[in-house]
C-alpha positions as MATLAB code, in Angstrom:
seq = 'MADEKASGGAKGWLVVLLVAALGIVAAIVFFYERQPRNTVAPEDAARMWAEKLKLPFRGAACTMFDSDDDGYVSCVLALDGPDKVYFQGLQCGELGSRRGGGCKPDAKNPEVHLALELSSKPR';
ca = [
      79.551   81.366    8.406;
      82.673   81.596   10.556;
      80.448   81.854   13.636;
      78.713   78.579   12.723;
      82.081   76.798   12.269;
      83.326   78.000   15.675;
      80.060   76.951   17.312;
      80.250   73.506   15.677;
      83.859   73.077   16.845;
      82.925   73.916   20.434;
      80.070   71.405   20.308;
      82.457   68.780   18.969;
      84.870   69.326   21.881;
      81.965   69.180   24.322;
      80.903   65.808   22.890;
      84.488   64.510   23.097;
      84.803   65.623   26.744;
      81.425   64.090   27.616;
      82.355   60.746   26.014;
      85.737   60.781   27.818;
      84.057   61.491   31.182;
      81.565   58.668   30.644;
      84.439   56.343   29.729;
      86.279   57.186   32.941;
      83.140   56.587   35.033;
      82.531   53.260   33.263;
      86.137   52.167   33.925;
      85.866   53.030   37.629;
      82.596   51.086   37.975;
      84.070   48.119   36.057;
      87.164   47.864   38.273;
      85.160   48.418   41.486;
      82.800   45.574   40.574;
      85.763   43.261   39.933;
      87.049   43.621   43.510;
      86.248   40.517   45.566;
      83.697   40.681   48.356;
      84.418   39.441   51.865;
      82.738   36.025   52.177;
      83.628   35.290   55.830;
      81.122   36.191   58.546;
      82.694   38.487   61.177;
      82.106   35.970   64.012;
      83.976   33.308   62.013;
      86.770   35.782   61.270;
      87.058   36.536   65.017;
      87.285   32.799   65.787;
      89.987   32.324   63.121;
      91.887   35.352   64.507;
      91.916   33.802   68.003;
      92.845   30.347   66.704;
      95.710   31.721   64.614;
      97.090   33.450   67.723;
      96.442   30.272   69.765;
      94.183   32.134   72.190;
      91.627   30.227   74.328;
      88.555   31.127   72.270;
      85.175   30.916   74.003;
      82.944   32.856   71.604;
      82.417   36.054   69.640;
      79.605   38.496   69.036;
      79.579   41.148   66.312;
      77.317   43.950   65.218;
      75.468   43.493   61.956;
      76.214   46.843   60.305;
      79.270   48.975   59.666;
      78.423   52.222   61.464;
      81.382   54.306   60.226;
      81.524   52.902   56.669;
      85.133   51.641   56.888;
      84.340   48.041   55.900;
      84.625   46.678   59.462;
      82.075   45.889   62.188;
      82.653   45.914   65.943;
      83.087   42.548   67.643;
      83.746   41.308   71.157;
      85.842   38.173   71.525;
      85.473   36.103   74.723;
      88.693   34.423   75.862;
      88.984   31.903   78.690;
      91.514   33.028   81.283;
      92.840   31.001   84.231;
      90.218   32.399   86.614;
      87.770   34.454   84.538;
      86.646   35.225   80.997;
      88.381   38.152   79.282;
      86.844   40.210   76.511;
      88.832   41.642   73.610;
      87.415   44.283   71.276;
      87.983   43.582   67.576;
      87.117   45.141   64.230;
      86.264   42.405   61.706;
      85.438   42.674   58.015;
      81.759   43.163   57.269;
      80.208   40.271   55.360;
      79.948   41.258   51.682;
      82.247   44.279   52.036;
      84.793   45.089   49.357;
      86.870   47.147   51.789;
      87.768   44.938   54.731;
      88.468   41.364   55.636;
      89.867   39.522   58.615;
      90.113   41.143   62.043;
      92.214   43.695   63.850;
      92.274   44.795   67.491;
      89.864   47.627   68.187;
      91.956   50.605   69.291;
      88.907   52.189   70.962;
      88.046   49.047   72.982;
      91.257   47.056   73.545;
      89.760   45.203   76.509;
      86.039   45.283   77.111;
      84.965   45.431   80.759;
      81.564   44.053   81.669;
      79.563   44.738   84.804;
      79.307   40.976   85.291;
      82.411   38.845   85.870;
      82.203   35.346   84.404;
      84.172   32.407   85.762;
      86.002   30.227   83.269;
      85.896   27.271   85.691;
      82.820   25.034   85.776;
      80.784   25.264   88.984;
];
């Protein structure tokens, strides 16, 4: 009889712990889903970054996927210089990401060098 009581008490604690664990998981999912998603395309974010810094924006190109799962995609920003086009590496928030938004300079590619030099002056 005492064995059955002890066994029932252990099962009760197991149920309580299971319900508590499920509650914690549900709370985490609930708060994660409430975080806003990034609604700005990375190319648009790169353009806004250049405009905010009053840089001579020519264009931007970004990858479509976040390869290292940090919420940012790699972009290259083209800037008109006095005699040629300069290229700045950026990391911009992936569209739909809950982790990142806006842009930041890419520490790995501060200035992108191309094999082809483009003139900023019309021919």
